[in-house]
N, C-alpha and C positions, 0 to 999 in steps of 0.2 A: 504494499499500499504506499502511495506516495505521501510523503510528509509535507505538511502545510509549512509554509514559509514562518519564520519566527514571529513577524508582526501579526500575521493571521492567527498563529496559534495564541498569542497573547490576547487577542481580541475575543477568540472563542472563550478561552479560560476566564477572562473577564465578565463575560456575557452569562457564562454558566454561573460563577460566583455570585453575581447581581441576581440571577434567577432564583438561586437557593435563599439568598437574604431575602427577597421579596417574598417568596413563598413561606419562610419562616415568620416574616412579619404578619403575613396575611393569616396564617395559623394562629398566630398569638392574638391577633385582633378579633378573631372569630370564636375565641373562647367566651362563652356566655357569662354575664354576670349572675351571681347566685339570686334566687327568688326568696321571697318570705314564704314561710310555710302556711298551711291553712290555719285560720285563727288569727292572723294580723289583718287590720284593718286602717284605713285613712280616718282619723278622728273626724274628719269634716263630713265623713258620709254617715256618722252616728250621731253627731252634734255640730251643725253648721253655725250655731251661735257663740261657740267658744272661740276666743281670738287666738290666732296663730301668729307668733313673732319668734321664728326659728333663728336664733342668733347665730349659730355655727354655720348657717348658709351665707352669712354676711362676713364683712371684716370688723364688725363691732363685737369682738370677743377677746378673751385673755391672750389668745394666739396672735390676733392681728390680722387674721387673712381667713379665707372660707376654708372649711375643715374637710379634710379628705372624706369623701363618700356621701356628702350632702349635695346632691344633684337638684334638689327642688326644696322649696321652703314648705315642706309639708310635714304634719305630726303623724307618725304610723305607731300604733299601739297594738298590744293583744287586744281582742274584743272584749274580755271581761273588764280590762282597765279602761278601755274607751266608753263602755256602758256606764261603769261607775263614776267616770267624770261627768257624763250627761246627767246622772242623777245628781250630782253634786251642783252642777249648773242650775238644775230646775230649783234646787233649794236657796241657792244664792240670788237668783233672779227674782224670786219672791221677796227678797229683802233690799232688791235695787242694786244688786251686784252681779259681777259674772267673773269667769274664768280667763286668764290669758296663759298659754303655754310658751315656754322659752325652748324646750328641748324635750324630746319623747323618745322613741328608738333611737339608738346611737350604733352605727356598725363599728366592729371591732377596729377596722382600718382608721377610724376617727381617733378612737382611744390612742392606737399606735401613734397616731399624729401627734397627740397630746403629750406622749412619753418622749418622742424625739424632739418635741420644743422644749419641754422641761429639762432635758440633759444639756441644751445649748443655753448655758447660763448667760451668756453674751447678749441673747436677744430679750431685750427687756423693753420693747417698744411700747407696751401696754401696761407697765408696771405702775405707772401715776394713777391709773384708774382702779385696776384689779386687786393689786397686792402692794399698796404704798409702802406698808410697814413690814412687808416679809421679804427677806433674803430669798431668791429664787432657788438657791441650793436646797432649801428647806421645804420644797414643794413634796419631795417623795417622803422624807422622814415625818413630816407633819401630816401626811395623808391627804394633801389636796389632789395629787395625782397619782394614778395606780395603773398597773397593766391590764386590770380587768375593771369593767363597769357594769353595775346592775342594769343600766340602759341597755345595754347590747342584748338583754334577755327579754326586752320588749314590754314590760310592765312598770316601768319607772319613768316618772315624769318631773320635769321641772316647770313650776308654774307660780302664779301670783293671781291677785285678785284686783278688779277694776270697778270704778264705780260707773254705773250705767246712767244715760248713754255714754259710752267710752268716747273720750276725746281722741282724735287721730293721732297716732305715734308719730313723733317728731324724727325726721331722718337724722342719721348719725353722720356728721361731716368730719372726715378724716383730719381736716386742717385746724379744726377747733381744739383748743388746749383741754387736755384730759383733765378731769376732776376725780379726787378720791372717792371711791364707791361708798364710803361711809360718811361723806360730807353731808350737811342739811339738804333735804329733798330738794330745795330750791337752788342749790349749787351744783349737784351731781347731775349726771345725764338726764335730760327729761324723759321720765318714763310716765306712761299714762296710768299706771298701777298704784294702789293704795301706798301710802308711805309705810314700808316694812322696815325702816332703820337702816338698811343698806340697800345697794343695788343687787341686780342678779350677779352671781359669780363672783361675788366679793369674797377674796381671800383673806378672811381676818375672823377673829374669834367673835366679833360683833355679829357675825352671822349665823352662829349658834341660835337655834330657834328659841330657846328659854334663856339666853344670856340675860342676867340680872339688870345689866345696865339699859336694856331695851325697856321702856316703860311707857305708860300713858297710851296715847292713840296707836303708836307703834305696835306695842305688845297687843293691844287688842286687835289690830288687823292681822298679826300672825296668828292669835288664836283663832280668829274667824276662818283663816284658811285651815289651820290644823285641825280644829274641831268638826268642821264640816267634812273633811276629806277622812279623818279617822271614823266618823260614824259610818262610813260606806265602805270600809275595808282596806283603807290606805295606811301606811305605816311610815312616819317621818323618819328622815336620818337627821338625828339631834344636831348635827354640826352644820346643816344648811337648811334655812328655813323654807327654801323652795323646793326640797327634793322629797318625793313622795313615791313609795312602791306599793302597788296593789298586790294583796295576799287573799288567797294563795296564788302564786305565780304558775301560769300553765307551762312555764319553760324554765324551772328553777336553776337548771344546771347548763343550759345552752347559751353561748355567745356567739351571735349571728353576725354575718358580715355583708348581707345585702345591702346594697345602696339605699340612701333615703331618697326615694323617688316612687310616684304612682306606679311606674312601670314595674316595680319590684312587687308589686301585688297582683299583677297579671301573670296568670301561669304561662310558663315557658312552654313554647310551641316545638 
């Protein structure tokens, strides 16, 4: 067999290599995303009156960028948790209040993103708002960041209470100076919720649900949320006034990684 000239052989080899890389890339892109198992729902399909402000879909969070796995700003939960939230909403609406959720199901890839961020002690772009008094090296020892989150099991939700009719959320402006999350309500980021004494995701002991320094109207607001949810099967994480888990959990030992997207609730074809 006649050998090709060197130039021709080089072109053939390069083309073959390119085809191999392209085929490999196509194969990698073809790997489907995992889907939610039966029993997960979009909260809006159960109760569209609950406000959703999914912070990790935005840059306004302690990381300072959209978090991995948040493809849409939707709240996804196990059906029992979503239905229990709807019952809580009914009770609160009768008193002139309503719920607003900040985070619901959280994929494992998002938790991994938090872990990578926490290990990068030089990235403190959001420190002035979310952890003004905390050295970033303390995030793991003090329990603010962990390699697993109950949110990934689908029955944990971060939320607050708003006065109805709710005023529109004010958009976060990246160029605006950051204010401490425990500053007086009029000074910290304008949130349309009741005054809970700190903002959401405030890495400070003042965020402990029953911290004795939180009194008066702020304490009453925390107790309104706590008592309403606990009557309906939710359990509060004592270090975070906004964090509740519905019990019993349908998936108590499984940490899911499907994206936060309505498409995750559509059965794979």
